[in-house]
C-alpha positions in Angstrom: 10.0 0.2 -29.7 13.2 -2.1 -29.8 15.7 -0.8 -32.1 16.0 -3.7 -34.5 18.7 -2.2 -36.7 20.9 -1.7 -33.7 20.0 -5.1 -32.4 20.9 -6.7 -35.8 24.0 -4.8 -36.4 25.9 -4.3 -33.0 28.6 -6.3 -31.6 28.1 -8.8 -28.8 29.5 -6.5 -26.3 27.0 -3.8 -27.3 24.2 -6.5 -27.3 25.3 -7.7 -23.8 25.3 -3.9 -22.5 22.0 -3.4 -24.0 20.5 -6.5 -22.4 22.0 -5.5 -19.0 20.3 -2.1 -19.5 17.0 -3.3 -19.9 17.3 -5.8 -17.2 18.3 -3.0 -14.7 15.2 -0.9 -15.8 12.9 -4.0 -15.4 14.4 -4.4 -11.9 13.9 -0.7 -11.2 10.3 -0.7 -12.4 9.6 -3.8 -10.5 10.7 -2.0 -7.0 8.7 0.9 -8.1 5.7 -1.4 -8.8 6.1 -3.2 -5.5 6.3 0.2 -3.6 3.1 1.4 -5.1 1.5 -1.8 -4.5 2.2 -1.7 -1.0 1.0 2.0 -0.7 -2.4 0.8 -2.4 -3.0 -2.1 0.1 -1.9 0.1 3.2 -4.6 2.8 2.2 -7.2 0.0 1.1 -6.6 -1.5 4.8 -7.0 2.2 6.2 -10.1 2.4 4.5 -11.6 -0.7 5.6 -10.7 0.1 9.1 -12.6 3.3 8.9 -15.5 1.8 7.3 -15.6 -0.8 10.2 -15.4 1.7 12.7 -18.2 3.7 11.1 -20.6 0.7 10.9 -19.6 -0.8 14.3 -20.4 0.4 17.9 -17.4 2.3 19.0 -18.1 2.2 22.9 -18.2 -1.9 22.5 -14.6 -1.6 20.7 -13.4 0.9 23.5 -14.3 -1.6 26.1 -12.7 -4.4 24.2 -9.5 -2.5 24.1 -9.3 -1.0 27.4 -7.1 -2.6 30.1 -8.9 -5.2 32.3 -11.0 -3.1 35.3 -10.9 0.2 33.6 -13.4 1.8 31.4 -11.1 4.3 29.7 -12.2 5.9 26.4 -9.7 6.1 23.5 -11.2 9.0 22.4 -13.8 11.3 23.7 -14.5 12.7 20.2 -15.7 9.1 19.4 -18.7 9.7 21.5 -19.6 13.0 19.9 -19.6 11.3 16.4 -22.4 9.0 16.7 -23.9 8.0 13.6 -27.2 9.8 12.8 -30.5 7.7 12.5 
């Protein structure tokens, strides 16, 4: 809560300092918010990628990602983790 008695009775210098302190805190919170929001977006993207892999034909993805002329698998484990019917 805003300390009204302080704000009403303080000097201009104290009021300036109080305002600057609040602005600094807002800036810090904004940085924290953006960092947290970036993490949220990153985790959401990874979740959607995992969902897409789970719902897709991994062999087709492997073929699309393999260099031309090769049929290399990116991960042998992907062949073992086929979805059960």
